[in-house]
C-alpha positions as CSV (number, residue, x, y, z in Angstrom):
1,M,0.0,0.0,0.0
2,S,1.5,3.3,-1.0
3,R,2.2,6.0,1.6
4,P,0.2,9.2,1.6
5,F,1.9,12.3,0.1
6,G,2.2,13.8,3.6
7,H,4.7,11.1,4.6
8,L,7.0,11.2,1.6
9,P,10.6,11.8,2.7
10,R,11.8,15.4,2.2
11,L,14.3,16.0,-0.5
12,R,17.6,17.4,0.8
13,P,20.0,19.4,-1.3
14,P,23.2,17.6,-2.2
15,R,26.1,18.2,0.1
16,S,28.8,18.0,-2.6
17,L,29.8,21.4,-4.0
18,K,30.6,19.8,-7.4
19,L,27.2,18.3,-7.6
20,R,25.5,21.5,-6.6
21,L,27.5,23.4,-9.2
22,A,26.5,20.8,-11.8
23,L,22.8,21.1,-10.8
24,A,23.1,24.9,-10.8
25,S,24.7,24.8,-14.2
26,V,22.0,22.5,-15.6
27,S,19.4,25.0,-14.2
28,V,21.2,28.1,-15.5
29,I,22.1,26.7,-18.9
30,G,18.7,25.0,-19.4
31,L,16.8,28.1,-18.3
32,S,19.0,30.3,-20.5
33,V,18.7,28.2,-23.6
34,A,14.9,27.6,-23.0
35,A,14.3,31.3,-22.4
36,T,16.3,32.3,-25.4
37,A,14.6,29.8,-27.6
38,L,11.2,30.7,-26.3
39,L,11.9,34.4,-26.8
40,V,13.1,33.7,-30.4
41,V,10.0,31.6,-31.1
42,H,7.8,34.2,-29.5
43,D,9.5,37.0,-31.5
44,M,9.2,35.0,-34.7
45,G,5.5,34.4,-33.9
46,A,5.0,38.1,-33.2
47,R,6.7,39.1,-36.4
48,A,4.7,36.6,-38.4
49,E,1.5,37.8,-36.7
50,R,2.4,41.4,-37.5
51,S,3.1,40.4,-41.1
52,I,-0.2,38.7,-41.4
53,M,-2.0,41.6,-39.7
54,D,-0.2,44.0,-42.2
55,S,-1.2,41.8,-45.1
56,T,-4.9,42.0,-44.2
57,L,-5.2,38.6,-45.8
58,D,-5.5,40.4,-49.2
59,V,-9.1,41.5,-48.2
60,D,-8.5,44.9,-49.8
61,T,-7.5,43.2,-53.1
62,V,-10.7,41.1,-53.0
63,S,-12.9,44.1,-52.2
64,K,-11.3,46.1,-55.0
65,T,-11.7,43.2,-57.4
66,I,-15.5,42.9,-56.5
67,S,-15.8,46.6,-56.8
68,A,-14.1,46.6,-60.2
69,R,-16.2,43.7,-61.6
70,L,-19.4,45.4,-60.4
71,A,-18.3,48.7,-62.1
72,N,-17.5,46.8,-65.3
73,R,-20.9,45.2,-65.3
74,E,-22.6,48.5,-64.5
75,L,-20.6,50.2,-67.3
76,A,-21.7,47.4,-69.7
77,L,-25.3,48.0,-68.7
78,G,-24.9,51.7,-69.2
79,R,-23.4,51.3,-72.7
80,S,-26.2,49.0,-73.7
81,A,-28.8,51.4,-72.2
82,A,-27.3,54.2,-74.3
83,Q,-28.3,52.2,-77.5
84,W,-32.1,52.3,-76.5
85,P,-33.7,53.8,-79.6
86,Q,-37.1,54.8,-78.2
87,Q,-38.1,58.0,-76.4
88,A,-41.5,56.7,-75.6
89,P,-42.1,54.1,-72.8
90,P,-41.1,50.6,-73.9
91,D,-43.6,47.9,-74.8
92,L,-43.1,44.1,-75.1
93,A,-42.1,44.3,-78.8
94,S,-39.5,47.1,-78.4
95,A,-38.1,45.6,-75.2
96,S,-37.8,42.1,-76.7
97,A,-36.1,43.4,-79.8
98,F,-33.7,45.5,-77.7
99,L,-32.7,42.5,-75.5
100,R,-32.0,40.4,-78.5
101,S,-29.7,43.1,-79.8
102,Q,-27.7,43.0,-76.5
103,A,-27.0,39.3,-76.4
104,A,-23.4,40.1,-75.1
105,L,-24.9,40.9,-71.7
106,G,-25.9,37.3,-71.3
107,A,-22.2,36.5,-70.7
108,L,-22.1,39.0,-67.8
109,F,-25.5,38.4,-66.1
110,T,-27.7,35.4,-65.3
111,R,-30.6,37.3,-66.8
112,V,-31.4,40.8,-68.1
113,M,-34.7,42.6,-67.7
114,V,-36.5,45.7,-69.0
115,V,-38.7,47.3,-66.4
116,D,-41.1,50.2,-67.1
117,G,-41.5,53.2,-64.8
118,Q,-44.3,51.5,-62.8
119,G,-42.1,48.6,-61.9
120,R,-43.6,46.0,-64.3
121,V,-41.1,43.6,-65.9
122,I,-41.8,43.9,-69.7
123,A,-39.3,41.4,-71.0
124,V,-36.6,39.1,-69.6
125,A,-33.6,37.6,-71.4
126,D,-32.1,34.4,-69.8
127,E,-30.5,31.2,-71.0
128,M,-30.2,32.5,-74.6
129,R,-33.9,33.3,-75.0
130,V,-36.2,36.3,-74.6
131,R,-39.6,36.0,-73.0
132,P,-42.3,38.3,-71.7
133,G,-42.1,39.4,-68.1
134,D,-44.8,38.4,-65.7
135,A,-43.8,40.1,-62.4
136,S,-43.7,43.6,-60.7
137,V,-40.7,44.9,-58.9
138,Q,-42.3,48.2,-57.8
139,D,-41.9,47.4,-54.1
140,H,-38.3,46.2,-54.4
141,P,-35.6,48.5,-52.9
142,F,-33.4,48.4,-56.0
143,F,-36.2,49.7,-58.2
144,Q,-37.1,52.6,-55.8
145,R,-33.4,53.5,-55.5
146,A,-32.8,53.4,-59.2
147,M,-35.8,55.5,-60.0
148,A,-34.6,58.0,-57.4
149,D,-30.8,58.0,-58.0
150,G,-30.6,56.9,-61.6
151,H,-28.8,53.6,-60.8
152,A,-28.8,51.0,-58.1
153,I,-27.0,47.8,-56.9
154,A,-28.9,45.7,-54.5
155,A,-29.2,42.1,-53.3
156,E,-32.6,40.5,-53.9
157,A,-34.2,37.1,-53.2
158,S,-34.1,34.7,-56.1
159,P,-37.3,33.5,-57.8
160,A,-36.9,30.3,-55.8
161,G,-37.9,32.3,-52.7
162,A,-36.4,31.8,-49.2
163,T,-34.6,28.6,-50.1
164,G,-32.8,29.9,-53.1
165,P,-29.5,31.9,-53.3
166,L,-29.5,35.7,-53.1
167,E,-29.1,37.6,-56.4
168,V,-27.5,40.9,-57.1
169,V,-29.5,43.3,-59.3
170,L,-27.7,46.2,-61.2
171,A,-30.2,48.8,-62.7
172,V,-29.5,51.7,-65.1
173,P,-32.1,54.1,-66.7
174,L,-33.5,53.5,-70.2
175,G,-34.2,57.0,-71.3
176,N,-35.4,59.9,-69.1
177,H,-38.8,61.7,-69.2
178,L,-38.4,65.1,-70.8
179,L,-40.4,67.0,-68.2
180,T,-39.6,65.2,-64.9
181,G,-36.1,63.9,-65.8
182,R,-37.0,60.6,-64.1
183,P,-36.2,57.3,-65.9
184,Q,-38.9,56.1,-68.3
185,A,-37.7,52.5,-67.8
186,L,-34.8,50.5,-66.3
187,L,-32.4,48.1,-67.8
188,C,-31.6,45.5,-65.0
189,G,-28.9,42.9,-64.9
190,V,-29.2,40.0,-62.4
191,L,-26.2,37.9,-61.3
192,R,-25.5,35.4,-58.6
193,P,-22.3,36.1,-56.5
194,Q,-21.6,32.4,-56.0
195,T,-21.6,31.5,-59.7
196,D,-21.2,34.5,-62.0
197,S,-17.5,35.2,-61.5
198,L,-18.3,38.3,-59.3
199,L,-16.0,37.0,-56.5
200,P,-12.5,35.4,-56.6
201,E,-12.2,31.9,-55.2
202,L,-14.2,31.8,-51.9
203,S,-11.5,29.5,-50.4
204,D,-7.9,30.0,-51.4
205,H,-4.5,30.0,-49.8
206,G,-3.1,33.2,-48.5
207,I,0.1,34.1,-46.7
208,G,1.7,31.2,-44.9
209,T,2.0,27.5,-45.7
210,A,0.0,25.7,-48.4
211,A,-2.1,24.2,-45.7
212,A,-3.5,27.5,-44.5
213,P,-6.8,28.1,-46.3
214,V,-8.3,31.6,-46.4
215,D,-12.1,31.7,-46.6
216,T,-13.9,34.7,-48.2
217,V,-17.4,35.7,-47.1
218,L,-19.5,38.5,-48.7
219,T,-22.3,40.2,-46.8
220,D,-24.5,43.2,-47.3
221,A,-24.5,46.3,-45.0
222,R,-26.7,44.5,-42.5
223,G,-24.4,41.4,-42.3
224,R,-26.6,39.1,-44.4
225,I,-24.4,36.6,-46.2
226,L,-24.4,36.9,-50.0
227,A,-21.6,34.5,-50.7
228,H,-20.0,31.8,-48.6
229,P,-17.8,28.7,-49.1
230,D,-20.6,26.8,-47.3
231,D,-23.9,27.2,-49.3
232,R,-25.9,26.3,-46.2
233,L,-25.0,29.7,-44.6
234,L,-26.2,31.8,-47.5
235,R,-28.8,34.4,-46.5
236,H,-27.9,33.8,-42.8
237,D,-26.4,36.5,-40.6
238,V,-22.6,36.6,-40.6
239,G,-22.7,36.1,-36.8
240,D,-24.1,32.6,-37.4
241,D,-20.7,31.6,-38.8
242,P,-18.7,30.3,-35.8
243,Q,-15.5,31.4,-37.3
244,L,-16.7,35.0,-37.8
245,R,-19.0,35.3,-34.8
246,A,-16.5,37.2,-32.6
247,A,-15.4,39.5,-35.5
248,A,-19.0,40.2,-36.4
249,R,-19.8,41.1,-32.8
250,R,-16.8,43.5,-32.6
251,W,-17.7,45.0,-36.0
252,R,-21.2,45.8,-34.8
253,Q,-19.9,47.1,-31.5
254,D,-17.9,49.6,-33.6
255,G,-21.1,50.7,-35.4
256,A,-20.9,48.3,-38.4
257,P,-18.8,50.8,-40.4
258,L,-18.5,50.4,-44.2
259,E,-14.9,51.5,-44.6
260,P,-13.0,50.6,-47.8
261,T,-9.7,50.6,-45.8
262,A,-9.0,47.1,-44.7
263,W,-8.4,46.2,-41.0
264,T,-7.5,42.9,-39.4
265,W,-8.2,41.4,-36.0
266,R,-7.1,38.2,-34.2
267,T,-10.2,36.7,-32.6
268,G,-9.3,33.6,-30.7
269,S,-7.7,31.0,-33.0
270,R,-8.3,32.8,-36.2
271,F,-7.2,35.9,-38.1
272,V,-10.1,37.9,-39.6
273,A,-9.7,40.8,-42.1
274,M,-12.5,42.9,-43.5
275,A,-13.1,45.7,-45.9
276,A,-16.1,47.4,-47.6
277,V,-17.0,47.3,-51.2
278,P,-17.9,51.0,-51.8
279,E,-19.8,50.3,-55.1
280,A,-22.5,48.3,-53.3
281,D,-22.2,48.9,-49.5
282,W,-21.1,45.3,-49.0
283,M,-18.5,43.9,-46.6
284,V,-15.9,41.3,-47.4
285,F,-14.7,39.1,-44.6
286,R,-11.6,36.9,-45.0
287,S,-10.5,34.5,-42.2
288,A,-7.7,32.0,-41.7
289,P,-6.7,29.7,-38.8
290,A,-3.9,31.3,-36.7
291,D,-1.9,28.1,-36.0
292,L,-1.6,27.2,-39.6
293,M,-0.8,30.7,-40.7
294,L,1.9,31.0,-38.0
295,G,3.3,27.5,-38.6
296,S,2.3,25.8,-35.3
297,P,4.1,27.8,-32.5
298,A,3.3,25.1,-29.9
299,A,5.5,22.6,-31.8
300,A,8.3,25.1,-32.1
301,R,8.1,25.8,-28.4
302,R,8.4,22.0,-27.6
303,E,11.4,21.7,-29.9
304,A,13.0,24.6,-28.2
305,L,12.5,23.1,-24.7
306,W,13.9,19.7,-25.7
307,L,16.9,21.5,-27.2
308,S,17.5,23.4,-24.0
309,V,17.4,20.1,-21.9
310,A,20.0,18.5,-24.2
311,V,22.3,21.5,-24.1
312,A,21.9,21.8,-20.3
313,L,22.8,18.1,-19.7
314,A,25.9,18.4,-21.9
315,G,27.0,21.5,-20.1
316,A,26.5,19.9,-16.7
317,A,28.7,17.0,-17.6
318,L,31.5,19.3,-18.8
319,I,31.2,21.4,-15.6
320,M,31.4,18.3,-13.4
321,G,34.7,17.3,-14.9
322,L,36.1,20.8,-14.6
323,S,34.9,21.2,-11.1
324,H,36.7,18.1,-10.0
325,L,40.0,19.6,-11.1
326,L,39.4,23.2,-10.0
327,L,38.1,22.4,-6.5
328,R,41.0,20.3,-5.4
329,P,42.7,23.2,-3.5
330,M,39.3,23.8,-1.8
331,R,39.4,20.3,-0.2
332,Q,42.9,21.1,1.1
333,L,41.6,24.3,2.6
334,E,38.7,22.4,4.2
335,R,41.0,20.0,5.9
336,R,43.2,22.9,7.2
337,A,40.1,24.7,8.5
338,L,38.9,21.6,10.4
339,R,42.2,21.5,12.2
340,L,41.4,24.9,13.9
341,L,39.5,22.8,16.5
342,D,42.7,20.9,17.4
343,D,44.2,22.5,20.6
344,Q,47.5,20.9,19.8
345,L,47.8,22.9,16.5
346,P,50.4,25.7,16.9
347,A,49.1,29.3,16.5
348,G,51.3,30.0,13.5
349,A,50.7,26.7,11.7
350,P,50.9,27.3,7.9
351,W,47.9,27.3,5.5
352,P,47.9,25.4,2.2
353,P,49.1,27.7,-0.7
354,A,46.5,28.6,-3.2
355,A,45.9,31.2,-5.9
356,G,42.8,33.0,-7.2
357,E,39.5,32.9,-5.3
358,I,40.6,30.0,-3.1
359,G,43.7,31.9,-2.1
360,Q,41.5,34.9,-1.2
361,L,39.3,32.6,0.8
362,S,42.3,31.2,2.7
363,R,43.5,34.7,3.5
364,A,39.9,35.6,4.6
365,F,40.0,32.7,7.0
366,Q,43.2,33.9,8.5
367,H,41.9,37.5,8.8
368,V,38.7,36.4,10.4
369,L,40.6,34.3,13.0
370,A,42.9,37.3,13.9
371,T,39.9,39.7,14.1
372,R,37.9,37.2,16.2
373,A,40.8,36.9,18.7
374,A,41.1,40.7,18.9
375,S,37.3,41.0,19.3
376,Q,37.2,38.4,22.0
377,H,39.9,40.2,23.9
378,R,38.0,43.5,23.7
379,S,34.8,41.8,24.8
380,E,36.5,40.5,27.9
381,E,37.9,44.0,28.7
382,L,34.4,45.5,28.2
383,L,32.8,42.8,30.4
384,A,35.3,43.5,33.2
385,L,34.6,47.3,32.8
386,M,30.8,46.7,32.9
387,R,31.1,44.6,36.1
388,A,33.1,47.4,37.7
389,I,30.5,49.9,36.7
390,L,27.7,47.8,38.1
391,R,29.6,47.2,41.3
392,H,30.2,50.9,42.0
393,A,27.2,52.6,40.3
394,P,25.3,55.0,42.8
395,V,22.0,53.7,41.5
396,G,20.5,50.2,41.1
397,I,21.0,48.7,37.6
398,G,19.5,45.5,36.3
399,F,19.3,43.7,33.0
400,M,16.1,41.6,32.3
401,R,15.2,39.2,29.6
402,A,12.0,37.1,29.3
403,G,10.7,38.8,32.5
404,R,13.6,37.7,34.7
405,F,16.9,39.3,35.9
406,E,20.0,38.1,34.2
407,L,22.4,40.8,35.6
408,V,22.1,43.0,38.7
409,S,24.3,45.7,40.3
410,Q,25.4,45.5,43.9
411,R,23.5,48.7,44.6
412,L,20.2,47.2,43.3
413,A,20.7,44.1,45.4
414,D,21.4,46.3,48.5
415,E,18.3,48.5,47.9
416,L,16.1,45.4,47.8
417,G,17.8,43.7,50.7
418,H,19.1,40.7,48.6
419,A,22.4,39.3,47.6
420,D,23.1,40.1,43.9
421,A,23.3,36.3,43.1
422,A,19.9,35.7,44.7
423,L,18.2,38.2,42.3
424,V,19.5,36.6,39.2
425,G,16.8,34.4,37.6
426,R,14.0,36.0,39.7
427,S,10.9,37.8,38.3
428,A,10.1,41.4,39.3
429,R,6.7,40.1,40.5
430,A,8.2,39.2,43.9
431,L,9.7,42.7,44.4
432,L,6.4,44.6,44.3
433,P,3.8,44.6,47.1
434,D,0.9,43.2,45.1
435,F,0.0,41.8,41.6
436,A,-2.0,45.0,40.6
437,Q,1.2,47.1,40.9
438,Y,3.2,44.5,39.0
439,R,0.6,44.5,36.1
440,R,0.6,48.3,36.0
441,L,4.4,48.3,35.6
442,V,4.3,45.6,32.9
443,Q,1.5,47.3,30.9
444,G,3.2,50.7,31.1
445,A,6.6,49.3,30.1
446,Q,5.2,47.4,27.1
447,A,3.4,50.5,25.8
448,A,6.5,52.7,26.2
449,F,8.8,50.2,24.6
450,A,6.4,49.7,21.6
451,S,6.4,53.4,20.9
452,G,10.2,53.6,21.2
453,Q,10.2,55.6,24.5
454,T,11.8,55.1,27.9
455,Y,9.5,53.9,30.7
456,Q,9.6,56.3,33.7
457,A,7.4,56.0,36.8
458,E,7.4,55.9,40.6
459,H,6.7,52.5,42.1
460,E,6.5,51.1,45.6
461,F,8.9,48.1,46.1
462,R,9.2,45.5,48.9
463,R,12.5,44.6,50.5
464,R,13.4,41.1,51.6
465,D,12.4,42.0,55.3
466,G,8.9,43.0,54.2
467,H,9.4,46.8,54.5
468,T,8.3,48.9,51.5
469,F,10.0,51.9,50.0
470,W,9.3,54.3,47.0
471,A,11.7,54.3,44.0
472,Y,11.9,56.1,40.7
473,L,12.1,53.4,38.0
474,Q,13.5,53.9,34.5
475,G,13.5,51.2,31.8
476,A,14.5,51.0,28.1
477,A,14.3,48.1,25.6
478,L,17.6,47.2,23.9
479,D,15.7,46.8,20.6
480,R,12.0,47.7,20.5
481,R,11.6,45.7,17.2
482,Q,13.0,42.6,19.0
483,P,11.6,42.5,22.6
484,E,13.3,39.2,23.2
485,T,16.7,41.0,23.3
486,G,15.8,42.2,26.8
487,S,15.7,45.5,28.7
488,I,17.8,47.5,31.1
489,W,16.4,49.1,34.3
490,I,17.6,51.8,36.7
491,L,16.2,52.1,40.2
492,S,16.6,55.1,42.6
493,D,15.3,55.3,46.2
494,I,13.0,58.4,46.5
495,S,11.3,57.6,49.8
496,E,12.7,60.7,51.5
497,L,12.0,62.9,48.5
498,R,8.5,61.6,48.3
499,A,7.9,62.3,52.0
500,Q,9.0,65.9,51.5
501,R,6.9,66.3,48.5
502,E,3.8,65.0,50.3
503,Q,4.5,67.3,53.2
504,L,4.7,70.3,50.8
505,S,1.4,69.2,49.1
506,W,-0.3,68.9,52.6
507,S,1.0,72.3,53.6
508,A,-0.3,73.9,50.4
509,A,-3.8,72.6,51.1
510,H,-4.1,73.3,54.9
511,D,-4.1,76.2,57.3
512,S,-1.0,76.1,59.4
513,L,-2.7,77.5,62.6
514,T,-5.7,75.3,62.8
515,Q,-4.6,72.3,60.7
516,L,-7.9,72.6,58.8
517,V,-8.1,72.7,55.0
518,N,-7.7,76.2,53.6
519,R,-10.0,78.1,51.2
520,R,-8.4,76.9,48.0
521,E,-8.6,73.2,49.0
522,F,-12.2,73.7,50.2
523,E,-13.3,75.3,47.0
524,A,-11.5,72.5,45.0
525,R,-13.4,69.8,47.0
526,L,-16.7,71.7,46.3
527,T,-15.9,71.7,42.6
528,H,-15.1,68.0,42.7
529,I,-18.5,67.3,44.5
530,C,-20.3,69.3,41.8
531,A,-18.7,67.4,39.0
532,S,-19.1,64.0,40.7
533,K,-21.7,61.4,39.7
534,R,-22.8,61.3,43.4
535,R,-24.2,64.8,43.1
536,S,-27.8,63.5,43.4
537,E,-27.3,62.7,47.2
538,P,-28.2,65.6,49.6
539,N,-25.2,67.7,50.7
540,C,-25.2,70.9,52.8
541,L,-22.8,73.8,53.3
542,L,-22.3,75.7,56.7
543,S,-20.8,79.1,56.8
544,L,-19.6,80.1,60.3
545,D,-18.4,83.5,61.6
546,L,-17.3,84.0,65.2
547,D,-19.1,86.6,67.3
548,G,-17.0,88.6,69.8
549,F,-13.7,87.4,68.3
550,K,-12.4,91.0,67.7
551,A,-12.9,91.8,71.4
552,V,-10.8,88.8,72.3
553,N,-8.0,89.9,69.9
554,D,-8.1,93.5,71.1
555,G,-8.4,92.7,74.8
556,A,-6.2,89.6,75.3
557,G,-3.9,89.8,72.2
558,H,-3.4,87.9,69.0
559,A,-2.0,84.9,70.8
560,A,-5.3,84.5,72.7
561,G,-7.2,84.9,69.4
562,D,-5.1,82.2,67.9
563,A,-5.8,79.9,70.8
564,I,-9.6,80.6,70.4
565,L,-9.3,79.7,66.7
566,Q,-7.6,76.4,67.5
567,D,-10.2,75.6,70.1
568,V,-13.0,76.3,67.6
569,A,-11.3,74.1,64.9
570,A,-11.1,71.3,67.4
571,L,-14.8,71.7,68.4
572,L,-15.8,71.6,64.7
573,T,-13.6,68.6,63.9
574,Q,-15.0,66.6,66.8
575,R,-18.6,67.3,65.8
576,V,-18.5,66.1,62.2
577,R,-17.7,62.8,60.5
578,D,-14.6,61.8,58.6
579,T,-16.4,62.1,55.3
580,D,-17.2,65.8,56.0
581,T,-14.8,68.6,55.5
582,V,-14.0,71.5,57.9
583,A,-12.1,74.5,56.6
584,R,-10.8,77.8,57.8
585,L,-11.6,80.3,55.0
586,G,-9.6,83.2,56.7
587,G,-9.7,85.3,59.9
588,D,-12.5,84.0,62.1
589,E,-14.5,82.5,59.1
590,F,-15.0,78.8,58.9
591,A,-17.0,76.5,56.6
592,V,-18.2,72.9,56.9
593,L,-19.3,70.6,54.1
594,L,-21.7,67.9,55.3
595,M,-21.9,65.0,52.9
596,G,-25.2,63.0,52.5
597,C,-27.0,65.3,54.9
598,E,-30.5,66.7,54.5
599,L,-31.2,70.4,55.3
600,D,-33.1,69.6,58.5
601,R,-30.3,67.5,59.8
602,A,-27.8,70.1,58.8
603,Q,-29.7,72.7,60.9
604,Q,-29.6,70.4,63.9
605,I,-25.8,69.9,63.6
606,A,-25.3,73.7,63.1
607,E,-27.3,74.4,66.3
608,Q,-25.2,71.8,68.2
609,I,-22.0,73.4,66.9
610,R,-23.3,76.9,67.9
611,A,-24.2,75.7,71.4
612,R,-20.8,74.0,72.0
613,I,-18.9,77.1,70.9
614,E,-21.2,79.3,73.1
615,S,-20.6,77.1,76.1
616,H,-16.8,76.8,75.5
617,Q,-14.5,79.1,77.6
618,R,-10.8,79.5,77.6
619,D,-8.7,80.5,80.7
620,W,-6.1,82.9,79.5
621,R,-3.7,84.5,82.0
622,G,-6.4,85.1,84.6
623,Q,-9.1,86.0,82.0
624,V,-12.0,83.8,80.8
625,L,-12.4,84.1,77.0
626,R,-15.7,83.3,75.3
627,V,-17.0,83.7,71.7
628,G,-20.3,83.0,69.9
629,A,-21.0,81.8,66.4
630,S,-23.4,83.0,63.6
631,I,-24.0,80.1,61.2
632,G,-25.6,80.1,57.7
633,V,-26.9,76.8,56.3
634,V,-27.6,76.2,52.6
635,P,-28.3,72.9,50.7
636,M,-26.2,72.2,47.6
637,P,-28.2,71.9,44.4
638,T,-28.4,68.4,42.8
639,E,-28.1,69.9,39.3
640,A,-25.4,72.2,37.9
641,C,-24.0,74.5,40.6
642,D,-21.9,77.6,40.7
643,I,-19.3,77.4,43.5
644,A,-19.0,81.2,43.9
645,A,-22.8,81.6,44.0
646,L,-23.1,78.8,46.5
647,L,-20.5,80.3,48.9
648,A,-22.1,83.8,48.5
649,Q,-25.5,82.3,49.5
650,A,-23.9,80.6,52.6
651,D,-22.2,84.0,53.5
652,A,-25.6,85.8,53.1
653,A,-27.3,83.3,55.4
654,C,-24.4,83.8,58.0
655,Y,-24.8,87.6,57.8
656,A,-28.5,87.3,58.2
657,A,-27.8,85.4,61.4
658,K,-25.6,88.3,62.6
659,R,-28.2,90.9,61.6
660,G,-30.8,88.9,63.5
661,G,-28.9,89.2,66.8
662,K,-25.8,87.1,66.3
663,N,-25.1,83.7,67.9
664,R,-27.8,81.9,65.9
665,V,-28.4,79.6,62.9
666,V,-30.2,80.8,59.7
667,A,-31.0,78.4,56.8
668,C,-31.7,79.4,53.2
669,P,-33.5,77.3,50.6
670,A,-31.6,75.6,47.8
671,L,-30.0,77.8,45.2
672,A,-31.8,77.8,41.8
673,A,-29.9,75.8,39.2
């Protein structure tokens, strides 16, 4: 049982250089000879085709011959018509006598007729006899045209009807009417294109071999066949001829022109030429098989391919013999190159002498060996230098490939609390506090490397003892087009710098005296709440202004006033939740943002705050210091809100409390959106 094609052994290229040269030679010589032969055959075919196209298959000669023969017959009719003796319309006697006197026309036409001005056939001469006419041609196109133009050439049905051949009628006038100038009668000659020597041979031999027949087909302006080598196609459309169907379709697509100038097409396997017969508005088609005209190009191509195979095999045998002689020094060089692996071989061992390309190859081997030794020495020096840099670098440096460390500096190992050897082969996943941070690092690095940029970010790392620290991490791919080449990373501890930065950020958002958020931070939080999707929950804003604070400042001093402000800040912070915000807006003005709090509840909280501030007292150097609080309460709108307008409404409620007697709570309705 044969094995399936999928299990056939793979063909391996030959290992012998001689055999490969021979195969290459066979291929090159064979392809060259085959290509040259095919190009020559193709060029000869193209030249022959151009010659045939230029010759137009002698269709112009045939059309001119038909035109000349028609003209000669029309001229003969005209000369005979000039001998008509009567000025009056012809009758049977005069017409019969006239036809007997023109017996020479019988050699040119199948029959000759005399037709009066009403289209009645008066007399007919055919087959060497004259007889009376018994038909009317008044409705025939040739009669109407001849009466109008003075002459006519037209194809008509034969007396045999639809089964008979078409006949060609030539008509000339027999005398003209003195008043109208129209013909009084017509002299008509009838001939059959197939039999009356009007056409040359319908099937002859044109350009090319003797076995290349050229067929001639004659049609009228509509494409109806008047003459054809196959009588069965007479009176059919030219498109019904399989050999002319494509040419007829193209002729009609071009508008069925009747040009006397010949033109030739190649349609499939045949050449087709055509030209018009201007005397009669006919078309002459001539066609011939392309293969026979061109001399069978397929056979020529087969012979060229066999010749190329024979030449290639002969060339390969010759090259095999020459290769055996010319490649002998190559085998000596091969044996010497294999000895490079022998450790016992002295460094200066000689190479076999050779000239030409093999000698150049030997010298190239020696140069490569010397360059390799120098390069290896430089690589060892660079490796030692890189290890020294990694050992003394002030930042942590690591090289990673396939997600694992392959090389780490001493500083990086110290920062992470590991020995440098312990980090080699480990993934960065174990050095970050959780998987979410590791995924963020990986995704950010991949995006940066893909765009050809350096990855830079701050990350929290975990030391071996479990403590975490913040570091500034930089990474770059060695080759962004080949990620597998690895990446290099630099790590710097920024824990102290980050703590300073956080302290500065906190100081910028808080009041240094009361430790509450300042006005800018408070307004920022209000803006965030207005833009948040949680805006639909009820929130309220309290605006608080101390009563009697100026008297404390003026009577006990600013230090006492600062102490009162700190006490009020502590009272406010103790009364609200962690989700709420307490701020000192400036001076003795405070504000409270109550999250998720209805207006009624906010008023209760504001009253509790007012009561606690009122009951609070501060002993200061023998004095008892007290203050009150006027508080305005406004709900935040659930739709779009204007922060400035909201704060202004809260201040207005607070001032209303002051105007109402101070130390009280006043609530305002929600601000219109």
